[in-house]
PyMOL Python script that loads the backbone (N, CA, C, O; Angstrom):
from pymol import cmd

cmd.read_pdbstr("""\
ATOM      1  N   MET A   1     -65.226 -38.005  13.644  1.00  0.00           N
ATOM      2  CA  MET A   1     -65.662 -36.970  14.550  1.00  0.00           C
ATOM      3  C   MET A   1     -65.556 -35.628  13.827  1.00  0.00           C
ATOM      4  O   MET A   1     -64.612 -35.370  13.080  1.00  0.00           O
ATOM      5  N   LEU A   2     -66.548 -34.794  14.074  1.00  0.00           N
ATOM      6  CA  LEU A   2     -66.619 -33.508  13.385  1.00  0.00           C
ATOM      7  C   LEU A   2     -66.389 -32.342  14.336  1.00  0.00           C
ATOM      8  O   LEU A   2     -66.737 -32.393  15.516  1.00  0.00           O
ATOM      9  N   LEU A   3     -65.793 -31.292  13.783  1.00  0.00           N
ATOM     10  CA  LEU A   3     -65.646 -30.034  14.513  1.00  0.00           C
ATOM     11  C   LEU A   3     -66.942 -29.239  14.398  1.00  0.00           C
ATOM     12  O   LEU A   3     -67.836 -29.610  13.636  1.00  0.00           O
ATOM     13  N   GLU A   4     -67.044 -28.161  15.144  1.00  0.00           N
ATOM     14  CA  GLU A   4     -68.235 -27.313  15.120  1.00  0.00           C
ATOM     15  C   GLU A   4     -68.570 -26.818  13.710  1.00  0.00           C
ATOM     16  O   GLU A   4     -69.740 -26.678  13.354  1.00  0.00           O
ATOM     17  N   ASN A   5     -67.523 -26.555  12.907  1.00  0.00           N
ATOM     18  CA  ASN A   5     -67.744 -26.028  11.563  1.00  0.00           C
ATOM     19  C   ASN A   5     -68.020 -27.124  10.529  1.00  0.00           C
ATOM     20  O   ASN A   5     -68.138 -26.838   9.338  1.00  0.00           O
ATOM     21  N   GLY A   6     -68.123 -28.374  10.981  1.00  0.00           N
ATOM     22  CA  GLY A   6     -68.419 -29.486  10.089  1.00  0.00           C
ATOM     23  C   GLY A   6     -67.199 -30.176   9.515  1.00  0.00           C
ATOM     24  O   GLY A   6     -67.330 -31.201   8.845  1.00  0.00           O
ATOM     25  N   ALA A   7     -66.003 -29.633   9.767  1.00  0.00           N
ATOM     26  CA  ALA A   7     -64.775 -30.257   9.273  1.00  0.00           C
ATOM     27  C   ALA A   7     -64.493 -31.539  10.053  1.00  0.00           C
ATOM     28  O   ALA A   7     -64.745 -31.630  11.254  1.00  0.00           O
ATOM     29  N   MET A   8     -63.971 -32.508   9.344  1.00  0.00           N
ATOM     30  CA  MET A   8     -63.635 -33.788   9.947  1.00  0.00           C
ATOM     31  C   MET A   8     -62.299 -33.670  10.682  1.00  0.00           C
ATOM     32  O   MET A   8     -61.377 -33.006  10.207  1.00  0.00           O
ATOM     33  N   ILE A   9     -62.204 -34.315  11.838  1.00  0.00           N
ATOM     34  CA  ILE A   9     -60.916 -34.409  12.522  1.00  0.00           C
ATOM     35  C   ILE A   9     -60.166 -35.563  11.875  1.00  0.00           C
ATOM     36  O   ILE A   9     -60.640 -36.699  11.872  1.00  0.00           O
ATOM     37  N   LYS A  10     -59.028 -35.274  11.342  1.00  0.00           N
ATOM     38  CA  LYS A  10     -58.254 -36.265  10.594  1.00  0.00           C
ATOM     39  C   LYS A  10     -57.683 -37.329  11.536  1.00  0.00           C
ATOM     40  O   LYS A  10     -57.440 -37.074  12.716  1.00  0.00           O
ATOM     41  N   GLN A  11     -57.477 -38.516  10.990  1.00  0.00           N
ATOM     42  CA  GLN A  11     -57.033 -39.662  11.777  1.00  0.00           C
ATOM     43  C   GLN A  11     -55.677 -39.424  12.443  1.00  0.00           C
ATOM     44  O   GLN A  11     -55.477 -39.840  13.584  1.00  0.00           O
ATOM     45  N   ASP A  12     -54.747 -38.766  11.756  1.00  0.00           N
ATOM     46  CA  ASP A  12     -53.436 -38.539  12.361  1.00  0.00           C
ATOM     47  C   ASP A  12     -53.530 -37.571  13.548  1.00  0.00           C
ATOM     48  O   ASP A  12     -52.712 -37.633  14.465  1.00  0.00           O
ATOM     49  N   VAL A  13     -54.509 -36.693  13.529  1.00  0.00           N
ATOM     50  CA  VAL A  13     -54.723 -35.775  14.645  1.00  0.00           C
ATOM     51  C   VAL A  13     -55.270 -36.550  15.843  1.00  0.00           C
ATOM     52  O   VAL A  13     -54.841 -36.339  16.978  1.00  0.00           O
ATOM     53  N   ILE A  14     -56.210 -37.439  15.585  1.00  0.00           N
ATOM     54  CA  ILE A  14     -56.761 -38.271  16.655  1.00  0.00           C
ATOM     55  C   ILE A  14     -55.671 -39.147  17.256  1.00  0.00           C
ATOM     56  O   ILE A  14     -55.593 -39.286  18.476  1.00  0.00           O
ATOM     57  N   LYS A  15     -54.836 -39.736  16.419  1.00  0.00           N
ATOM     58  CA  LYS A  15     -53.745 -40.578  16.909  1.00  0.00           C
ATOM     59  C   LYS A  15     -52.761 -39.774  17.756  1.00  0.00           C
ATOM     60  O   LYS A  15     -52.271 -40.268  18.771  1.00  0.00           O
ATOM     61  N   SER A  16     -52.470 -38.549  17.349  1.00  0.00           N
ATOM     62  CA  SER A  16     -51.579 -37.692  18.118  1.00  0.00           C
ATOM     63  C   SER A  16     -52.175 -37.414  19.501  1.00  0.00           C
ATOM     64  O   SER A  16     -51.471 -37.475  20.509  1.00  0.00           O
ATOM     65  N   PHE A  17     -53.467 -37.111  19.541  1.00  0.00           N
ATOM     66  CA  PHE A  17     -54.153 -36.870  20.814  1.00  0.00           C
ATOM     67  C   PHE A  17     -54.111 -38.125  21.686  1.00  0.00           C
ATOM     68  O   PHE A  17     -53.775 -38.056  22.868  1.00  0.00           O
ATOM     69  N   GLU A  18     -54.451 -39.255  21.101  1.00  0.00           N
ATOM     70  CA  GLU A  18     -54.477 -40.509  21.859  1.00  0.00           C
ATOM     71  C   GLU A  18     -53.106 -40.872  22.406  1.00  0.00           C
ATOM     72  O   GLU A  18     -52.996 -41.405  23.511  1.00  0.00           O
ATOM     73  N   LYS A  19     -52.071 -40.590  21.645  1.00  0.00           N
ATOM     74  CA  LYS A  19     -50.705 -40.840  22.106  1.00  0.00           C
ATOM     75  C   LYS A  19     -50.358 -39.909  23.270  1.00  0.00           C
ATOM     76  O   LYS A  19     -49.736 -40.331  24.245  1.00  0.00           O
ATOM     77  N   ALA A  20     -50.758 -38.660  23.164  1.00  0.00           N
ATOM     78  CA  ALA A  20     -50.421 -37.668  24.181  1.00  0.00           C
ATOM     79  C   ALA A  20     -51.153 -37.908  25.496  1.00  0.00           C
ATOM     80  O   ALA A  20     -50.593 -37.645  26.561  1.00  0.00           O
ATOM     81  N   ILE A  21     -52.394 -38.402  25.451  1.00  0.00           N
ATOM     82  CA  ILE A  21     -53.134 -38.579  26.708  1.00  0.00           C
ATOM     83  C   ILE A  21     -52.664 -39.786  27.510  1.00  0.00           C
ATOM     84  O   ILE A  21     -53.002 -39.912  28.687  1.00  0.00           O
ATOM     85  N   VAL A  22     -51.893 -40.672  26.893  1.00  0.00           N
ATOM     86  CA  VAL A  22     -51.357 -41.816  27.636  1.00  0.00           C
ATOM     87  C   VAL A  22     -49.855 -41.715  27.854  1.00  0.00           C
ATOM     88  O   VAL A  22     -49.263 -42.588  28.488  1.00  0.00           O
ATOM     89  N   ALA A  23     -49.227 -40.652  27.334  1.00  0.00           N
ATOM     90  CA  ALA A  23     -47.788 -40.480  27.518  1.00  0.00           C
ATOM     91  C   ALA A  23     -47.474 -40.383  29.009  1.00  0.00           C
ATOM     92  O   ALA A  23     -48.079 -39.595  29.737  1.00  0.00           O
ATOM     93  N   GLU A  24     -46.536 -41.184  29.439  1.00  0.00           N
ATOM     94  CA  GLU A  24     -46.191 -41.278  30.861  1.00  0.00           C
ATOM     95  C   GLU A  24     -45.893 -39.919  31.485  1.00  0.00           C
ATOM     96  O   GLU A  24     -46.336 -39.629  32.596  1.00  0.00           O
ATOM     97  N   GLU A  25     -45.146 -39.096  30.772  1.00  0.00           N
ATOM     98  CA  GLU A  25     -44.778 -37.785  31.318  1.00  0.00           C
ATOM     99  C   GLU A  25     -45.988 -36.854  31.440  1.00  0.00           C
ATOM    100  O   GLU A  25     -45.991 -35.953  32.278  1.00  0.00           O
ATOM    101  N   ASN A  26     -46.999 -37.063  30.625  1.00  0.00           N
ATOM    102  CA  ASN A  26     -48.215 -36.254  30.724  1.00  0.00           C
ATOM    103  C   ASN A  26     -49.127 -36.769  31.835  1.00  0.00           C
ATOM    104  O   ASN A  26     -49.668 -35.988  32.618  1.00  0.00           O
ATOM    105  N   VAL A  27     -49.289 -38.075  31.894  1.00  0.00           N
ATOM    106  CA  VAL A  27     -50.128 -38.681  32.929  1.00  0.00           C
ATOM    107  C   VAL A  27     -49.568 -38.360  34.319  1.00  0.00           C
ATOM    108  O   VAL A  27     -50.325 -38.191  35.274  1.00  0.00           O
ATOM    109  N   ALA A  28     -48.247 -38.278  34.425  1.00  0.00           N
ATOM    110  CA  ALA A  28     -47.620 -37.965  35.715  1.00  0.00           C
ATOM    111  C   ALA A  28     -48.036 -36.595  36.241  1.00  0.00           C
ATOM    112  O   ALA A  28     -47.942 -36.337  37.441  1.00  0.00           O
ATOM    113  N   LYS A  29     -48.492 -35.723  35.359  1.00  0.00           N
ATOM    114  CA  LYS A  29     -48.950 -34.387  35.774  1.00  0.00           C
ATOM    115  C   LYS A  29     -50.315 -34.457  36.458  1.00  0.00           C
ATOM    116  O   LYS A  29     -50.726 -33.510  37.129  1.00  0.00           O
ATOM    117  N   GLY A  30     -51.020 -35.586  36.286  1.00  0.00           N
ATOM    118  CA  GLY A  30     -52.357 -35.749  36.853  1.00  0.00           C
ATOM    119  C   GLY A  30     -53.394 -35.598  35.752  1.00  0.00           C
ATOM    120  O   GLY A  30     -53.635 -34.494  35.263  1.00  0.00           O
ATOM    121  N   VAL A  31     -54.003 -36.705  35.365  1.00  0.00           N
ATOM    122  CA  VAL A  31     -54.969 -36.694  34.266  1.00  0.00           C
ATOM    123  C   VAL A  31     -56.058 -35.663  34.550  1.00  0.00           C
ATOM    124  O   VAL A  31     -56.611 -35.596  35.648  1.00  0.00           O
ATOM    125  N   SER A  32     -56.344 -34.874  33.540  1.00  0.00           N
ATOM    126  CA  SER A  32     -57.383 -33.833  33.553  1.00  0.00           C
ATOM    127  C   SER A  32     -57.001 -32.564  34.316  1.00  0.00           C
ATOM    128  O   SER A  32     -57.824 -31.660  34.461  1.00  0.00           O
ATOM    129  N   THR A  33     -55.775 -32.489  34.798  1.00  0.00           N
ATOM    130  CA  THR A  33     -55.323 -31.241  35.429  1.00  0.00           C
ATOM    131  C   THR A  33     -54.927 -30.249  34.337  1.00  0.00           C
ATOM    132  O   THR A  33     -54.768 -30.621  33.174  1.00  0.00           O
ATOM    133  N   THR A  34     -54.773 -29.007  34.719  1.00  0.00           N
ATOM    134  CA  THR A  34     -54.342 -27.991  33.758  1.00  0.00           C
ATOM    135  C   THR A  34     -52.986 -28.353  33.172  1.00  0.00           C
ATOM    136  O   THR A  34     -52.783 -28.221  31.965  1.00  0.00           O
ATOM    137  N   ASP A  35     -52.052 -28.807  34.006  1.00  0.00           N
ATOM    138  CA  ASP A  35     -50.732 -29.200  33.500  1.00  0.00           C
ATOM    139  C   ASP A  35     -50.840 -30.345  32.496  1.00  0.00           C
ATOM    140  O   ASP A  35     -50.174 -30.331  31.461  1.00  0.00           O
ATOM    141  N   PHE A  36     -51.669 -31.326  32.797  1.00  0.00           N
ATOM    142  CA  PHE A  36     -51.868 -32.449  31.883  1.00  0.00           C
ATOM    143  C   PHE A  36     -52.311 -31.948  30.512  1.00  0.00           C
ATOM    144  O   PHE A  36     -51.731 -32.316  29.490  1.00  0.00           O
ATOM    145  N   TRP A  37     -53.349 -31.104  30.499  1.00  0.00           N
ATOM    146  CA  TRP A  37     -53.875 -30.621  29.225  1.00  0.00           C
ATOM    147  C   TRP A  37     -52.880 -29.724  28.503  1.00  0.00           C
ATOM    148  O   TRP A  37     -52.823 -29.745  27.274  1.00  0.00           O
ATOM    149  N   ASN A  38     -52.099 -28.939  29.231  1.00  0.00           N
ATOM    150  CA  ASN A  38     -51.072 -28.117  28.588  1.00  0.00           C
ATOM    151  C   ASN A  38     -50.041 -28.986  27.873  1.00  0.00           C
ATOM    152  O   ASN A  38     -49.612 -28.665  26.765  1.00  0.00           O
ATOM    153  N   PHE A  39     -49.650 -30.078  28.507  1.00  0.00           N
ATOM    154  CA  PHE A  39     -48.661 -30.964  27.901  1.00  0.00           C
ATOM    155  C   PHE A  39     -49.251 -31.743  26.728  1.00  0.00           C
ATOM    156  O   PHE A  39     -48.575 -31.946  25.720  1.00  0.00           O
ATOM    157  N   VAL A  40     -50.500 -32.178  26.849  1.00  0.00           N
ATOM    158  CA  VAL A  40     -51.153 -32.874  25.731  1.00  0.00           C
ATOM    159  C   VAL A  40     -51.230 -31.945  24.521  1.00  0.00           C
ATOM    160  O   VAL A  40     -50.883 -32.328  23.404  1.00  0.00           O
ATOM    161  N   GLU A  41     -51.688 -30.724  24.763  1.00  0.00           N
ATOM    162  CA  GLU A  41     -51.798 -29.754  23.672  1.00  0.00           C
ATOM    163  C   GLU A  41     -50.431 -29.477  23.044  1.00  0.00           C
ATOM    164  O   GLU A  41     -50.308 -29.410  21.821  1.00  0.00           O
ATOM    165  N   SER A  42     -49.427 -29.320  23.866  1.00  0.00           N
ATOM    166  CA  SER A  42     -48.068 -29.076  23.375  1.00  0.00           C
ATOM    167  C   SER A  42     -47.566 -30.242  22.518  1.00  0.00           C
ATOM    168  O   SER A  42     -46.972 -30.029  21.461  1.00  0.00           O
ATOM    169  N   ASP A  43     -47.803 -31.460  22.972  1.00  0.00           N
ATOM    170  CA  ASP A  43     -47.395 -32.633  22.191  1.00  0.00           C
ATOM    171  C   ASP A  43     -48.080 -32.656  20.827  1.00  0.00           C
ATOM    172  O   ASP A  43     -47.462 -32.982  19.813  1.00  0.00           O
ATOM    173  N   MET A  44     -49.353 -32.307  20.820  1.00  0.00           N
ATOM    174  CA  MET A  44     -50.070 -32.280  19.541  1.00  0.00           C
ATOM    175  C   MET A  44     -49.476 -31.232  18.607  1.00  0.00           C
ATOM    176  O   MET A  44     -49.311 -31.488  17.415  1.00  0.00           O
ATOM    177  N   TYR A  45     -49.156 -30.060  19.135  1.00  0.00           N
ATOM    178  CA  TYR A  45     -48.544 -29.023  18.295  1.00  0.00           C
ATOM    179  C   TYR A  45     -47.206 -29.489  17.748  1.00  0.00           C
ATOM    180  O   TYR A  45     -46.898 -29.258  16.579  1.00  0.00           O
ATOM    181  N   MET A  46     -46.403 -30.147  18.588  1.00  0.00           N
ATOM    182  CA  MET A  46     -45.105 -30.634  18.116  1.00  0.00           C
ATOM    183  C   MET A  46     -45.277 -31.674  17.017  1.00  0.00           C
ATOM    184  O   MET A  46     -44.521 -31.683  16.045  1.00  0.00           O
ATOM    185  N   ASP A  47     -46.260 -32.543  17.165  1.00  0.00           N
ATOM    186  CA  ASP A  47     -46.502 -33.583  16.159  1.00  0.00           C
ATOM    187  C   ASP A  47     -47.057 -33.031  14.850  1.00  0.00           C
ATOM    188  O   ASP A  47     -46.696 -33.507  13.774  1.00  0.00           O
ATOM    189  N   LEU A  48     -47.928 -32.035  14.936  1.00  0.00           N
ATOM    190  CA  LEU A  48     -48.782 -31.680  13.801  1.00  0.00           C
ATOM    191  C   LEU A  48     -48.557 -30.314  13.180  1.00  0.00           C
ATOM    192  O   LEU A  48     -49.096 -30.033  12.109  1.00  0.00           O
ATOM    193  N   SER A  49     -47.773 -29.456  13.826  1.00  0.00           N
ATOM    194  CA  SER A  49     -47.671 -28.072  13.358  1.00  0.00           C
ATOM    195  C   SER A  49     -47.024 -27.943  11.979  1.00  0.00           C
ATOM    196  O   SER A  49     -47.222 -26.936  11.300  1.00  0.00           O
ATOM    197  N   GLY A  50     -46.273 -28.924  11.569  1.00  0.00           N
ATOM    198  CA  GLY A  50     -45.690 -28.877  10.232  1.00  0.00           C
ATOM    199  C   GLY A  50     -46.684 -29.251   9.143  1.00  0.00           C
ATOM    200  O   GLY A  50     -46.417 -29.057   7.957  1.00  0.00           O
ATOM    201  N   THR A  51     -47.833 -29.788   9.548  1.00  0.00           N
ATOM    202  CA  THR A  51     -48.829 -30.277   8.600  1.00  0.00           C
ATOM    203  C   THR A  51     -50.104 -29.444   8.586  1.00  0.00           C
ATOM    204  O   THR A  51     -50.698 -29.219   7.531  1.00  0.00           O
ATOM    205  N   TYR A  52     -50.518 -28.987   9.764  1.00  0.00           N
ATOM    206  CA  TYR A  52     -51.817 -28.304   9.893  1.00  0.00           C
ATOM    207  C   TYR A  52     -51.666 -26.908  10.489  1.00  0.00           C
ATOM    208  O   TYR A  52     -50.690 -26.606  11.176  1.00  0.00           O
ATOM    209  N   ALA A  53     -52.645 -26.077  10.212  1.00  0.00           N
ATOM    210  CA  ALA A  53     -52.686 -24.726  10.786  1.00  0.00           C
ATOM    211  C   ALA A  53     -52.921 -24.812  12.295  1.00  0.00           C
ATOM    212  O   ALA A  53     -53.589 -25.720  12.790  1.00  0.00           O
ATOM    213  N   ASP A  54     -52.355 -23.847  13.002  1.00  0.00           N
ATOM    214  CA  ASP A  54     -52.518 -23.805  14.458  1.00  0.00           C
ATOM    215  C   ASP A  54     -53.986 -23.795  14.863  1.00  0.00           C
ATOM    216  O   ASP A  54     -54.366 -24.440  15.840  1.00  0.00           O
ATOM    217  N   THR A  55     -54.806 -23.072  14.124  1.00  0.00           N
ATOM    218  CA  THR A  55     -56.228 -22.983  14.477  1.00  0.00           C
ATOM    219  C   THR A  55     -56.922 -24.340  14.354  1.00  0.00           C
ATOM    220  O   THR A  55     -57.784 -24.674  15.167  1.00  0.00           O
ATOM    221  N   TYR A  56     -56.549 -25.114  13.346  1.00  0.00           N
ATOM    222  CA  TYR A  56     -57.135 -26.450  13.172  1.00  0.00           C
ATOM    223  C   TYR A  56     -56.712 -27.361  14.323  1.00  0.00           C
ATOM    224  O   TYR A  56     -57.537 -28.083  14.883  1.00  0.00           O
ATOM    225  N   ILE A  57     -55.434 -27.328  14.673  1.00  0.00           N
ATOM    226  CA  ILE A  57     -54.942 -28.149  15.785  1.00  0.00           C
ATOM    227  C   ILE A  57     -55.658 -27.760  17.068  1.00  0.00           C
ATOM    228  O   ILE A  57     -56.074 -28.632  17.830  1.00  0.00           O
ATOM    229  N   GLN A  58     -55.808 -26.474  17.315  1.00  0.00           N
ATOM    230  CA  GLN A  58     -56.473 -25.991  18.525  1.00  0.00           C
ATOM    231  C   GLN A  58     -57.936 -26.444  18.572  1.00  0.00           C
ATOM    232  O   GLN A  58     -58.405 -26.920  19.607  1.00  0.00           O
ATOM    233  N   GLU A  59     -58.647 -26.300  17.471  1.00  0.00           N
ATOM    234  CA  GLU A  59     -60.053 -26.729  17.432  1.00  0.00           C
ATOM    235  C   GLU A  59     -60.174 -28.229  17.677  1.00  0.00           C
ATOM    236  O   GLU A  59     -61.056 -28.680  18.408  1.00  0.00           O
ATOM    237  N   CYS A  60     -59.287 -28.989  17.063  1.00  0.00           N
ATOM    238  CA  CYS A  60     -59.308 -30.443  17.248  1.00  0.00           C
ATOM    239  C   CYS A  60     -58.993 -30.803  18.694  1.00  0.00           C
ATOM    240  O   CYS A  60     -59.666 -31.642  19.294  1.00  0.00           O
ATOM    241  N   PHE A  61     -57.970 -30.168  19.248  1.00  0.00           N
ATOM    242  CA  PHE A  61     -57.614 -30.426  20.644  1.00  0.00           C
ATOM    243  C   PHE A  61     -58.802 -30.163  21.561  1.00  0.00           C
ATOM    244  O   PHE A  61     -59.126 -30.990  22.413  1.00  0.00           O
ATOM    245  N   GLU A  62     -59.445 -29.024  21.389  1.00  0.00           N
ATOM    246  CA  GLU A  62     -60.573 -28.666  22.255  1.00  0.00           C
ATOM    247  C   GLU A  62     -61.713 -29.682  22.146  1.00  0.00           C
ATOM    248  O   GLU A  62     -62.285 -30.082  23.159  1.00  0.00           O
ATOM    249  N   LYS A  63     -62.039 -30.095  20.935  1.00  0.00           N
ATOM    250  CA  LYS A  63     -63.114 -31.071  20.721  1.00  0.00           C
ATOM    251  C   LYS A  63     -62.742 -32.423  21.329  1.00  0.00           C
ATOM    252  O   LYS A  63     -63.548 -33.031  22.035  1.00  0.00           O
ATOM    253  N   LEU A  64     -61.523 -32.893  21.056  1.00  0.00           N
ATOM    254  CA  LEU A  64     -61.098 -34.188  21.571  1.00  0.00           C
ATOM    255  C   LEU A  64     -60.986 -34.176  23.093  1.00  0.00           C
ATOM    256  O   LEU A  64     -61.339 -35.158  23.746  1.00  0.00           O
ATOM    257  N   ALA A  65     -60.500 -33.081  23.659  1.00  0.00           N
ATOM    258  CA  ALA A  65     -60.393 -32.963  25.119  1.00  0.00           C
ATOM    259  C   ALA A  65     -61.781 -32.965  25.751  1.00  0.00           C
ATOM    260  O   ALA A  65     -61.995 -33.613  26.776  1.00  0.00           O
ATOM    261  N   ASP A  66     -62.719 -32.248  25.150  1.00  0.00           N
ATOM    262  CA  ASP A  66     -64.092 -32.242  25.668  1.00  0.00           C
ATOM    263  C   ASP A  66     -64.694 -33.653  25.644  1.00  0.00           C
ATOM    264  O   ASP A  66     -65.329 -34.078  26.610  1.00  0.00           O
ATOM    265  N   GLU A  67     -64.496 -34.364  24.552  1.00  0.00           N
ATOM    266  CA  GLU A  67     -65.010 -35.736  24.443  1.00  0.00           C
ATOM    267  C   GLU A  67     -64.359 -36.649  25.477  1.00  0.00           C
ATOM    268  O   GLU A  67     -65.028 -37.488  26.079  1.00  0.00           O
ATOM    269  N   PHE A  68     -63.060 -36.485  25.681  1.00  0.00           N
ATOM    270  CA  PHE A  68     -62.334 -37.268  26.677  1.00  0.00           C
ATOM    271  C   PHE A  68     -62.915 -37.024  28.063  1.00  0.00           C
ATOM    272  O   PHE A  68     -63.168 -37.967  28.812  1.00  0.00           O
ATOM    273  N   GLU A  69     -63.126 -35.757  28.400  1.00  0.00           N
ATOM    274  CA  GLU A  69     -63.674 -35.404  29.712  1.00  0.00           C
ATOM    275  C   GLU A  69     -65.082 -35.974  29.894  1.00  0.00           C
ATOM    276  O   GLU A  69     -65.416 -36.452  30.978  1.00  0.00           O
ATOM    277  N   LEU A  70     -65.901 -35.929  28.858  1.00  0.00           N
ATOM    278  CA  LEU A  70     -67.242 -36.512  28.941  1.00  0.00           C
ATOM    279  C   LEU A  70     -67.179 -38.025  29.163  1.00  0.00           C
ATOM    280  O   LEU A  70     -67.942 -38.574  29.958  1.00  0.00           O
ATOM    281  N   ASP A  71     -66.273 -38.686  28.460  1.00  0.00           N
ATOM    282  CA  ASP A  71     -66.104 -40.129  28.637  1.00  0.00           C
ATOM    283  C   ASP A  71     -65.659 -40.461  30.059  1.00  0.00           C
ATOM    284  O   ASP A  71     -66.150 -41.411  30.668  1.00  0.00           O
ATOM    285  N   GLN A  72     -64.718 -39.662  30.583  1.00  0.00           N
ATOM    286  CA  GLN A  72     -64.241 -39.872  31.953  1.00  0.00           C
ATOM    287  C   GLN A  72     -65.380 -39.688  32.957  1.00  0.00           C
ATOM    288  O   GLN A  72     -65.523 -40.475  33.893  1.00  0.00           O
ATOM    289  N   ALA A  73     -66.179 -38.656  32.759  1.00  0.00           N
ATOM    290  CA  ALA A  73     -67.299 -38.386  33.661  1.00  0.00           C
ATOM    291  C   ALA A  73     -68.317 -39.526  33.605  1.00  0.00           C
ATOM    292  O   ALA A  73     -68.863 -39.929  34.632  1.00  0.00           O
ATOM    293  N   GLU A  74     -68.565 -40.036  32.415  1.00  0.00           N
ATOM    294  CA  GLU A  74     -69.510 -41.143  32.266  1.00  0.00           C
ATOM    295  C   GLU A  74     -69.007 -42.385  32.991  1.00  0.00           C
ATOM    296  O   GLU A  74     -69.785 -43.078  33.647  1.00  0.00           O
ATOM    297  N   MET A  75     -67.714 -42.672  32.879  1.00  0.00           N
ATOM    298  CA  MET A  75     -67.154 -43.831  33.576  1.00  0.00           C
ATOM    299  C   MET A  75     -67.259 -43.658  35.091  1.00  0.00           C
ATOM    300  O   MET A  75     -67.596 -44.605  35.802  1.00  0.00           O
ATOM    301  N   ARG A  76     -66.974 -42.457  35.586  1.00  0.00           N
ATOM    302  CA  ARG A  76     -67.080 -42.205  37.027  1.00  0.00           C
ATOM    303  C   ARG A  76     -68.520 -42.354  37.502  1.00  0.00           C
ATOM    304  O   ARG A  76     -68.763 -42.897  38.579  1.00  0.00           O
ATOM    305  N   LEU A  77     -69.467 -41.881  36.716  1.00  0.00           N
ATOM    306  CA  LEU A  77     -70.868 -41.994  37.072  1.00  0.00           C
ATOM    307  C   LEU A  77     -71.292 -43.459  37.161  1.00  0.00           C
ATOM    308  O   LEU A  77     -72.029 -43.840  38.070  1.00  0.00           O
ATOM    309  N   GLU A  78     -70.831 -44.271  36.227  1.00  0.00           N
ATOM    310  CA  GLU A  78     -71.169 -45.692  36.252  1.00  0.00           C
ATOM    311  C   GLU A  78     -70.610 -46.365  37.498  1.00  0.00           C
ATOM    312  O   GLU A  78     -71.276 -47.212  38.094  1.00  0.00           O
ATOM    313  N   VAL A  79     -69.401 -46.001  37.899  1.00  0.00           N
ATOM    314  CA  VAL A  79     -68.813 -46.553  39.121  1.00  0.00           C
ATOM    315  C   VAL A  79     -69.647 -46.133  40.332  1.00  0.00           C
ATOM    316  O   VAL A  79     -69.939 -46.954  41.201  1.00  0.00           O
ATOM    317  N   LEU A  80     -70.025 -44.870  40.387  1.00  0.00           N
ATOM    318  CA  LEU A  80     -70.854 -44.397  41.496  1.00  0.00           C
ATOM    319  C   LEU A  80     -72.189 -45.134  41.551  1.00  0.00           C
ATOM    320  O   LEU A  80     -72.635 -45.538  42.625  1.00  0.00           O
ATOM    321  N   LYS A  81     -72.816 -45.305  40.408  1.00  0.00           N
ATOM    322  CA  LYS A  81     -74.100 -45.994  40.361  1.00  0.00           C
ATOM    323  C   LYS A  81     -73.965 -47.425  40.893  1.00  0.00           C
ATOM    324  O   LYS A  81     -74.778 -47.886  41.694  1.00  0.00           O
ATOM    325  N   LYS A  82     -72.936 -48.102  40.434  1.00  0.00           N
ATOM    326  CA  LYS A  82     -72.756 -49.512  40.789  1.00  0.00           C
ATOM    327  C   LYS A  82     -72.272 -49.673  42.220  1.00  0.00           C
ATOM    328  O   LYS A  82     -72.885 -50.397  43.004  1.00  0.00           O
ATOM    329  N   ASP A  83     -71.175 -49.004  42.569  1.00  0.00           N
ATOM    330  CA  ASP A  83     -70.527 -49.237  43.852  1.00  0.00           C
ATOM    331  C   ASP A  83     -71.222 -48.567  45.030  1.00  0.00           C
ATOM    332  O   ASP A  83     -71.184 -49.087  46.146  1.00  0.00           O
ATOM    333  N   TYR A  84     -71.847 -47.437  44.802  1.00  0.00           N
ATOM    334  CA  TYR A  84     -72.427 -46.698  45.927  1.00  0.00           C
ATOM    335  C   TYR A  84     -73.952 -46.733  45.972  1.00  0.00           C
ATOM    336  O   TYR A  84     -74.548 -46.593  47.040  1.00  0.00           O
ATOM    337  N   LEU A  85     -74.563 -46.916  44.845  1.00  0.00           N
ATOM    338  CA  LEU A  85     -76.023 -46.932  44.812  1.00  0.00           C
ATOM    339  C   LEU A  85     -76.589 -48.321  44.541  1.00  0.00           C
ATOM    340  O   LEU A  85     -77.793 -48.548  44.659  1.00  0.00           O
ATOM    341  N   GLY A  86     -75.697 -49.256  44.174  1.00  0.00           N
ATOM    342  CA  GLY A  86     -76.130 -50.616  43.911  1.00  0.00           C
ATOM    343  C   GLY A  86     -76.948 -50.770  42.641  1.00  0.00           C
ATOM    344  O   GLY A  86     -77.659 -51.760  42.465  1.00  0.00           O
ATOM    345  N   MET A  87     -76.845 -49.797  41.766  1.00  0.00           N
ATOM    346  CA  MET A  87     -77.597 -49.850  40.513  1.00  0.00           C
ATOM    347  C   MET A  87     -76.819 -50.645  39.475  1.00  0.00           C
ATOM    348  O   MET A  87     -75.593 -50.560  39.405  1.00  0.00           O
ATOM    349  N   VAL A  88     -77.535 -51.412  38.677  1.00  0.00           N
ATOM    350  CA  VAL A  88     -76.915 -52.184  37.608  1.00  0.00           C
ATOM    351  C   VAL A  88     -77.401 -51.614  36.285  1.00  0.00           C
ATOM    352  O   VAL A  88     -78.584 -51.324  36.113  1.00  0.00           O
ATOM    353  N   ALA A  89     -76.473 -51.461  35.359  1.00  0.00           N
ATOM    354  CA  ALA A  89     -76.816 -50.865  34.059  1.00  0.00           C
ATOM    355  C   ALA A  89     -77.778 -51.686  33.275  1.00  0.00           C
ATOM    356  O   ALA A  89     -78.153 -51.307  32.166  1.00  0.00           O
TER     357      ALA A  89
END
""", "prot")
cmd.dss("prot")
cmd.show_as("cartoon", "prot")
cmd.util.cbc("prot")
cmd.orient("prot")
């Protein structure tokens, strides 16, 4: 996955994000809420700040969070299509 400037998001950054979005204490805040995203971002900074610049972590977080939200919206749309409209993919 690439950032806006063409830089690659490194695998350890993706793993940090993936770990943070399923962390029980973060999910308890309510997935996709402001508190959830604040805790996910904080976890990423704690994991990665010794390795990467804050700006890189922030750009990666924003890109990964946007992709996560798009994936969530797509899944919800598919449920609506199937369960409420009777449409099959």
